[in-house]
C-alpha positions as CSV (number, residue, x, y, z in Angstrom):
1,M,91.5,95.4,69.8
2,N,89.9,91.7,70.5
3,K,89.0,90.5,73.6
4,I,91.9,88.4,75.0
5,P,90.5,85.0,76.7
6,Y,92.9,84.3,80.1
7,H,93.1,81.3,81.1
8,H,93.6,80.1,84.6
9,L,97.6,80.6,85.4
10,K,98.2,77.4,87.6
11,T,101.4,76.1,88.7
12,N,102.8,72.5,88.4
13,R,103.0,72.1,92.5
14,A,100.2,71.7,94.3
15,S,100.1,74.0,96.7
16,V,97.9,74.7,100.2
17,A,98.8,78.3,101.3
18,I,96.4,79.9,102.9
19,L,96.3,83.9,101.1
20,V,98.6,85.6,104.0
21,M,102.3,85.3,103.7
22,M,103.1,82.8,106.9
23,C,104.3,79.2,107.2
24,I,101.3,77.6,106.6
25,V,101.6,79.1,103.2
26,I,103.0,77.0,99.6
27,L,103.3,73.6,101.6
28,S,102.8,71.7,98.5
29,R,104.2,68.5,96.3
30,C,107.6,70.4,95.5
31,E,109.7,69.1,92.1
32,S,112.0,69.5,94.1
33,P,112.5,70.5,97.6
34,Q,114.3,73.7,98.0
35,D,117.6,74.3,100.0
36,A,116.4,74.8,103.4
37,G,120.2,75.9,104.7
38,D,121.6,76.0,108.0
39,V,119.2,75.9,111.0
40,P,120.6,79.4,112.1
41,H,119.7,78.4,116.2
42,T,120.2,76.4,118.8
43,Y,117.3,74.7,119.6
44,I,116.1,72.5,122.0
45,G,115.4,69.0,120.3
46,E,116.7,65.9,119.3
47,S,118.3,66.4,116.0
48,A,115.8,64.4,114.4
49,D,113.4,66.6,115.6
50,I,115.0,69.5,113.4
51,A,115.0,67.5,110.7
52,L,111.5,66.6,110.8
53,S,110.4,70.4,111.1
54,Q,112.9,71.1,107.9
55,R,111.2,68.8,106.2
56,A,107.5,69.8,107.0
57,C,107.8,73.2,106.9
58,G,111.0,74.1,104.6
59,S,110.4,71.5,101.6
60,C,109.3,74.1,99.7
61,H,110.1,77.5,100.8
62,Q,112.4,79.5,102.9
63,Y,112.7,77.1,106.3
64,V,111.2,79.0,109.0
65,G,112.0,78.4,112.6
66,P,110.7,78.7,115.8
67,E,111.9,81.4,116.9
68,M,109.8,83.4,113.9
69,L,106.8,83.1,115.8
70,D,105.4,83.0,119.5
71,R,104.2,79.7,121.8
72,V,100.6,81.3,121.0
73,S,101.3,81.8,117.6
74,W,102.6,78.0,116.6
75,P,99.6,75.3,117.8
76,R,96.8,77.1,115.7
77,V,99.1,77.5,112.8
78,L,100.3,74.1,113.1
79,S,97.1,73.1,113.3
80,V,95.7,75.1,109.8
81,M,99.2,73.6,108.5
82,R,98.6,70.1,109.2
83,D,94.8,70.1,107.2
84,K,96.2,72.4,104.2
85,M,98.7,69.6,104.2
86,G,96.5,67.0,104.7
87,K,94.7,68.2,101.2
88,V,97.7,67.6,99.2
89,G,98.6,63.8,100.3
90,M,101.3,65.3,102.7
91,T,101.3,63.1,105.5
92,L,102.8,63.0,108.7
93,T,101.9,60.7,111.4
94,T,100.4,61.0,114.9
95,E,103.3,61.2,116.5
96,E,105.5,63.1,114.3
97,W,102.7,65.8,114.3
98,A,103.5,65.5,118.3
99,R,107.0,66.1,118.2
100,L,106.5,68.9,115.7
101,R,104.4,70.9,117.8
102,N,106.4,70.4,120.9
103,F,109.4,71.4,118.9
104,Y,107.7,74.1,118.0
105,T,106.5,75.5,121.1
106,Q,109.4,74.6,123.1
107,N,111.9,76.9,121.1
108,A,109.4,79.7,120.2
109,E,109.6,82.6,122.5
110,P,106.8,83.0,124.7
111,V,105.0,86.0,123.3
112,F,106.0,88.3,120.7
113,Y,105.5,92.3,122.0
114,S,105.5,95.3,120.2
115,V,108.5,97.4,120.6
116,P,107.8,100.1,123.8
117,A,106.1,103.4,122.8
118,Q,108.7,106.1,122.1
119,S,108.4,109.8,121.4
120,I,108.5,110.4,117.7
121,P,108.4,114.0,116.7
122,P,106.3,115.5,114.3
123,I,107.4,116.2,110.7
124,Q,108.1,120.6,111.2
125,C,106.8,123.0,108.3
126,L,106.5,120.0,105.3
127,F,103.3,119.1,104.9
128,E,100.1,120.8,105.2
129,R,97.0,118.3,105.8
130,E,93.6,118.4,104.6
131,M,91.1,115.5,105.8
132,V,88.8,115.2,102.9
133,T,85.3,113.3,103.6
134,H,82.4,111.8,101.5
135,V,78.5,112.3,102.7
136,E,78.6,110.3,106.0
137,V,80.9,107.0,105.3
138,S,83.7,106.3,105.2
139,L,84.4,104.8,101.4
140,A,86.3,101.5,101.3
141,C,88.7,102.7,99.0
142,T,90.7,99.6,97.2
143,M,92.6,102.1,95.0
144,I,94.0,105.8,94.5
145,E,96.4,106.7,91.7
146,Y,97.7,110.0,90.2
147,V,97.0,109.8,86.4
148,S,98.8,112.1,84.4
149,S,97.3,112.0,81.3
150,I,94.2,113.7,82.6
151,D,95.7,115.3,85.6
152,R,93.1,113.7,88.3
153,I,93.6,111.3,91.6
154,I,91.1,108.5,90.7
155,V,89.9,106.3,94.0
156,G,88.2,103.6,93.6
157,T,86.0,101.5,96.0
158,S,85.4,97.8,96.8
159,A,80.9,98.8,95.6
160,G,82.6,99.4,92.3
161,R,83.1,102.8,92.3
162,L,84.9,105.1,90.4
163,Y,85.9,109.2,92.1
164,E,88.2,111.5,91.6
165,L,89.7,114.3,94.0
166,G,88.0,117.5,93.6
167,S,88.6,121.0,95.6
168,A,88.3,119.2,99.2
169,A,85.8,117.0,98.1
170,L,85.4,113.3,96.3
171,I,83.1,113.6,93.2
172,E,81.9,110.2,92.2
173,I,82.3,109.4,87.9
174,C,80.7,106.2,87.3
175,D,79.9,102.8,88.7
176,I,82.0,99.7,86.7
177,Q,80.0,96.8,88.7
178,N,83.5,94.9,89.2
179,I,86.6,96.2,92.0
180,P,88.7,99.1,90.3
181,I,92.7,97.8,91.9
182,D,94.6,99.7,89.8
183,I,94.9,102.4,86.5
184,D,97.7,103.8,84.2
185,T,98.0,105.1,80.7
186,I,98.3,103.3,78.0
187,S,99.5,104.2,74.1
188,G,99.1,107.7,74.9
189,D,96.1,108.8,76.3
190,S,94.2,105.5,76.6
191,L,93.4,104.5,80.0
192,Y,93.1,101.1,81.1
193,L,91.8,100.1,84.3
194,L,92.6,96.7,86.4
195,T,89.5,95.2,88.5
196,M,90.3,92.5,90.9
197,G,86.5,90.4,90.6
198,S,87.2,89.1,94.3
199,L,89.1,91.0,97.5
200,R,88.2,87.2,99.6
201,P,90.5,84.4,98.3
202,S,88.7,82.7,95.2
203,N,90.2,80.9,92.0
204,A,87.0,82.6,90.2
205,P,88.2,84.5,87.1
206,T,86.0,87.4,87.7
207,G,89.2,89.7,87.5
208,Q,89.4,92.0,83.8
209,L,91.3,94.5,82.0
210,L,89.7,97.3,80.7
211,R,90.0,100.1,78.2
212,W,87.9,102.6,79.9
213,S,87.3,106.5,79.1
214,Y,87.0,109.1,81.6
215,D,85.0,111.7,80.2
216,D,81.8,109.3,78.9
217,C,82.7,106.3,81.5
218,D,82.6,103.9,78.4
219,A,84.8,100.6,79.0
220,S,85.8,97.4,76.9
221,V,86.9,94.4,77.9
222,I,90.4,93.9,76.8
223,V,91.4,91.3,79.0
224,D,89.2,89.2,80.2
225,S,88.8,85.9,82.8
226,L,91.7,86.9,85.7
227,I,92.3,85.7,89.2
228,R,92.0,88.3,91.4
229,P,94.7,90.8,89.7
230,I,95.7,93.5,91.5
231,H,98.6,95.7,89.7
232,F,99.6,95.9,86.1
233,S,102.6,98.1,84.5
234,V,103.9,99.1,81.7
235,T,106.6,98.4,78.9
236,D,108.8,100.2,76.0
237,M,108.4,96.8,74.8
238,D,104.2,98.1,74.3
239,Q,103.6,94.9,76.7
240,V,101.2,95.2,79.6
241,L,102.4,93.3,83.0
242,I,99.8,92.2,84.8
243,S,100.6,90.6,88.7
244,S,97.3,88.3,89.5
245,F,98.1,87.5,93.2
246,G,95.7,84.5,92.3
247,S,94.7,82.0,95.2
248,T,95.2,79.1,96.7
249,V,91.8,77.8,98.7
250,D,92.4,74.6,96.0
251,T,94.8,72.2,95.8
252,V,96.3,73.8,93.0
253,A,97.4,77.7,93.6
254,T,96.6,80.0,90.6
255,G,97.8,83.2,89.8
256,G,101.2,84.3,87.9
257,L,102.9,87.4,85.8
258,L,101.1,87.1,82.9
259,S,102.2,89.6,79.4
260,I,100.3,91.3,77.3
261,D,101.4,92.0,73.6
262,M,99.1,95.1,72.7
263,L,100.1,95.6,69.6
264,A,100.1,92.1,68.4
265,S,96.9,91.2,70.8
266,D,98.6,88.2,72.2
267,E,99.1,86.5,75.8
268,S,102.0,85.0,77.6
269,V,102.8,83.7,81.0
270,I,105.8,84.6,82.0
271,D,106.0,83.2,85.6
272,E,103.7,80.6,87.0
273,L,104.2,81.3,90.8
274,P,101.2,82.3,93.0
275,G,100.5,85.3,95.0
276,A,101.7,88.2,91.9
277,M,101.6,91.5,93.7
278,Q,103.7,94.2,91.8
279,T,106.0,94.8,88.9
280,E,108.5,98.0,88.1
281,P,110.3,98.4,84.3
282,I,113.6,99.6,84.7
283,E,116.3,100.3,82.3
284,I,118.7,97.4,83.1
285,A,121.8,99.3,80.2
286,V,121.2,102.0,77.8
287,G,118.6,100.2,75.5
288,E,118.0,97.6,77.9
289,Q,114.6,97.1,79.4
290,G,114.4,94.5,82.7
291,V,111.5,94.5,84.9
292,I,111.7,93.5,88.9
293,G,108.3,91.5,90.1
294,L,107.2,91.1,93.5
295,F,105.9,87.7,94.7
296,S,104.5,86.5,97.7
297,Q,102.2,83.6,98.8
298,G,105.1,81.4,100.6
299,N,107.9,82.1,98.2
300,E,108.2,85.5,99.2
301,M,110.5,87.3,96.6
302,L,112.0,89.9,94.2
303,K,112.8,89.0,90.7
304,L,114.4,90.4,87.6
305,Y,113.3,89.3,83.9
306,T,115.6,90.4,80.8
307,W,114.0,89.5,77.5
308,D,117.0,88.2,75.2
309,D,117.7,88.7,71.4
310,E,115.3,86.5,70.5
311,N,112.7,87.8,72.6
312,I,113.2,85.2,74.9
313,V,112.0,85.7,79.2
314,Q,115.3,85.1,81.4
315,S,114.7,85.4,85.1
316,R,116.7,85.3,88.4
317,V,115.7,86.4,92.1
318,L,117.4,88.9,93.6
319,L,116.1,88.6,96.7
320,S,114.3,86.3,98.8
321,F,112.8,86.4,101.9
322,S,110.7,84.3,104.9
323,P,107.1,83.7,103.7
324,V,106.7,85.1,107.4
325,Y,107.7,88.5,106.4
326,G,105.1,89.6,104.8
327,T,106.1,91.2,102.2
328,N,103.9,93.8,100.7
329,S,105.6,96.3,98.4
330,F,108.5,97.5,97.6
331,D,109.9,100.8,95.5
332,L,112.9,101.7,93.3
333,A,115.3,104.7,94.0
334,D,118.7,105.8,93.8
335,V,118.9,106.4,97.7
336,N,122.9,106.7,98.3
337,G,123.2,108.5,94.8
338,D,125.7,106.4,93.1
339,G,123.8,106.2,89.9
340,H,122.0,102.5,90.7
341,L,118.7,101.9,91.1
342,D,118.4,100.6,95.0
343,I,115.3,98.8,96.3
344,L,112.7,99.7,99.2
345,V,111.0,96.9,100.6
346,T,108.1,96.5,103.3
347,H,107.2,93.7,105.5
348,G,103.7,94.1,107.0
349,D,101.3,91.8,105.8
350,N,99.4,90.7,109.2
351,D,96.3,89.6,108.7
352,D,97.0,85.6,108.6
353,Y,96.9,83.3,112.2
354,S,99.1,84.8,113.5
355,K,98.1,88.6,114.4
356,I,100.8,89.6,116.9
357,Y,103.2,91.9,116.5
358,K,106.5,91.0,114.4
359,P,110.3,92.2,115.0
360,Y,111.2,91.5,111.6
361,H,108.1,94.1,110.1
362,G,109.3,97.4,108.8
363,I,111.2,99.1,106.0
364,R,114.0,97.4,104.6
365,I,116.5,99.3,101.9
366,Y,119.3,97.1,99.7
367,Q,121.6,99.2,97.9
368,N,123.0,97.7,94.3
369,D,126.6,97.8,93.4
370,G,125.7,98.3,89.9
371,Q,125.1,94.5,88.9
372,F,121.5,94.3,90.7
373,N,123.5,92.7,93.3
374,F,121.6,94.0,96.3
375,T,122.7,94.1,100.2
376,E,120.9,95.4,102.8
377,V,121.9,98.8,104.4
378,H,118.8,99.6,106.7
379,H,116.0,98.4,108.3
380,T,113.1,100.3,110.6
381,R,111.0,98.4,112.3
382,I,106.9,99.6,111.6
383,N,104.4,97.3,112.7
384,G,102.8,96.2,109.4
385,A,104.2,98.3,107.3
386,S,102.3,97.9,103.8
387,K,103.5,100.7,101.6
388,V,106.9,102.9,101.0
389,K,107.5,105.3,98.3
390,A,110.7,107.3,97.2
391,A,111.0,111.0,96.1
392,D,112.9,114.0,97.1
393,F,110.0,115.4,99.1
394,D,112.6,118.5,100.9
395,L,114.1,119.1,97.1
396,D,117.7,119.0,98.7
397,G,118.8,116.4,96.6
398,D,118.3,113.1,97.7
399,M,115.9,110.8,97.9
400,D,113.6,110.5,101.3
401,F,110.5,108.0,101.2
402,I,107.0,107.8,103.0
403,C,106.3,104.7,105.0
404,L,102.6,103.9,105.3
405,A,101.5,101.0,108.0
406,M,98.1,98.8,107.3
407,Y,99.0,96.8,110.3
408,P,99.9,99.3,112.6
409,D,100.3,98.7,116.6
410,L,97.2,101.5,117.3
411,F,96.7,100.7,120.8
412,N,101.1,101.8,121.7
413,R,102.2,103.7,118.5
414,A,99.4,105.0,116.3
415,W,101.5,107.2,115.2
416,E,103.3,104.5,112.4
417,S,100.6,104.5,110.5
418,L,102.1,107.0,108.2
419,L,106.5,107.8,109.0
420,Y,108.5,110.2,107.3
421,F,112.2,109.5,106.3
422,E,114.5,112.3,105.5
423,N,117.3,110.6,103.8
424,L,120.3,112.3,106.0
425,G,123.4,110.1,103.8
426,D,125.1,106.7,104.7
427,A,122.0,105.0,104.7
428,N,120.5,107.1,107.8
429,F,117.2,108.4,108.1
430,R,115.1,111.1,110.8
431,M,111.9,109.8,111.0
432,S,109.0,111.8,111.7
433,R,105.4,112.0,112.2
434,M,102.9,112.7,109.6
435,T,100.3,112.4,112.6
436,E,99.7,111.8,116.3
437,E,97.3,109.2,115.2
438,P,95.5,108.6,111.7
439,Q,92.0,110.6,110.7
440,A,91.1,106.9,109.4
441,N,92.1,103.5,108.7
442,W,94.5,104.2,105.9
443,I,95.3,101.1,103.5
444,L,96.8,103.2,100.3
445,M,98.6,105.6,99.6
446,E,100.0,107.8,96.3
447,V,103.0,110.6,95.9
448,A,102.3,113.1,93.0
449,D,102.8,116.7,92.6
450,I,99.4,116.7,92.7
451,D,98.9,120.6,93.0
452,S,101.5,121.2,90.5
453,D,103.9,123.4,92.3
454,G,107.0,121.5,91.3
455,D,107.1,119.1,94.9
456,M,105.6,115.9,95.5
457,D,102.8,115.3,97.4
458,I,101.0,112.5,99.9
459,V,97.7,110.9,99.8
460,T,96.3,109.1,101.8
461,A,93.0,106.8,101.3
462,A,90.8,104.2,103.8
463,N,89.0,101.6,104.0
464,P,87.3,100.5,107.6
465,N,87.0,96.9,106.7
466,I,90.5,95.9,106.9
467,G,93.5,96.5,109.2
468,S,94.7,95.8,112.8
469,A,92.6,96.1,115.7
470,K,91.3,99.4,117.5
471,P,91.2,100.7,120.8
472,A,87.4,101.4,121.2
473,T,88.2,105.2,121.7
474,L,89.6,105.6,117.9
475,Q,87.3,103.6,116.7
476,Q,84.3,105.7,117.8
477,K,86.7,109.0,116.6
478,W,86.4,107.3,113.4
479,S,83.1,106.7,112.9
480,E,82.3,110.3,114.4
481,S,84.1,111.7,112.0
482,P,84.6,109.5,109.0
483,V,87.1,110.5,106.8
484,S,88.0,108.6,103.1
485,L,91.4,110.5,101.9
486,G,94.5,112.8,103.8
487,V,95.9,115.1,101.6
488,F,99.5,116.2,102.6
489,T,100.9,119.3,100.4
490,N,103.9,119.7,100.4
491,T,105.0,123.5,100.9
492,T,108.5,123.3,100.6
493,L,108.0,125.5,97.2
494,H,104.7,127.1,98.9
């Protein structure tokens, strides 16, 4: 197969967003302002100030009211927002900025706090845990995936190295000279590896999709010049869908959802929205496939993509969220057992200009009515939630789930870094902690039957360079006993 050059994805809206999902994201020239909707709160101030806030912070994404951040955060966010808007010609007068700042700080909560510490019971008898170290340091993991075709857990690091999980040990495979971010099998036994290029915000087209050999580590470039891709999936139509997160460091945002036809060696752009994060192929009806995609970068949403008889893509928004939610992952599962796939989604990206505990962070479940209309039926607050995986862990016939938090409250609620939710029916769940405190700075998670005994296990991966503020005592523990992976072996069938 010939190499497919991939040109920069660029939107026709000049974005001014920062990397994370905040109010200052996607403050840009829009073709037409999005409907900000009714202001949901009663605010102190003149009606003209409310209108000004809607115009400045609601023209291109959902309106973000003062109640969404605290008084500590708003001045910093507004200051950055002013700078970003100026770069693309969206300016307010000095008097308007003073009114805007006064409106937001006057109506915001004084301070956002984490929820009070509470006693969460430990998981009982379902998992045995084992920590995996590597030499004398904790690896800066960027990828952990179970690859079924080779029956291996493959781990990637920011240094460009690949490892596999052996018997309670990490075994180095090779150095691929780029940052591995995703791996999967395409067309039988062919392994494909996605590399990110840059962890930091950048428009450098240094990401690649590689055909990779596990046996001899040989790699060949299939798609070149990607801008910070972070995920890919494979459909039944011989398509590879690449989620390019892109960047907003320049006045024009990059990123989007790219389709590669592996048979025709052809490429097309499905969606030019920046901040593409994840796609999951689904069956819409018998013989009809679609894809659900997640986007962030200000316009946080889940979209459904389908293809008509002439292979023309159609899309519609399933769910949209406030740009301060920090939406960062989702999973599909029939949670209530009605035969329809529901959506589990995490909100918790918190590496931005408002590193505060947010009451809307956590895990939400949206129930499918069978026509892909979704209604929220569950929310549990979890500080900095970042990954959710559903499975019938206890083998009782319904779907449970595990939630990892990349930005937990490690001072008061360290146990919330990894939580297990047992399905009790009717959108009720019993929450249990996997550990009292994390043994490492968990940022990644995989769920698979790694010991081939018929039940689903959990593997977590650490990266010491990302995550929440940490108590000195916990940081010292991690430094003295560096851990790279946590293996939680399911004992249901032992």
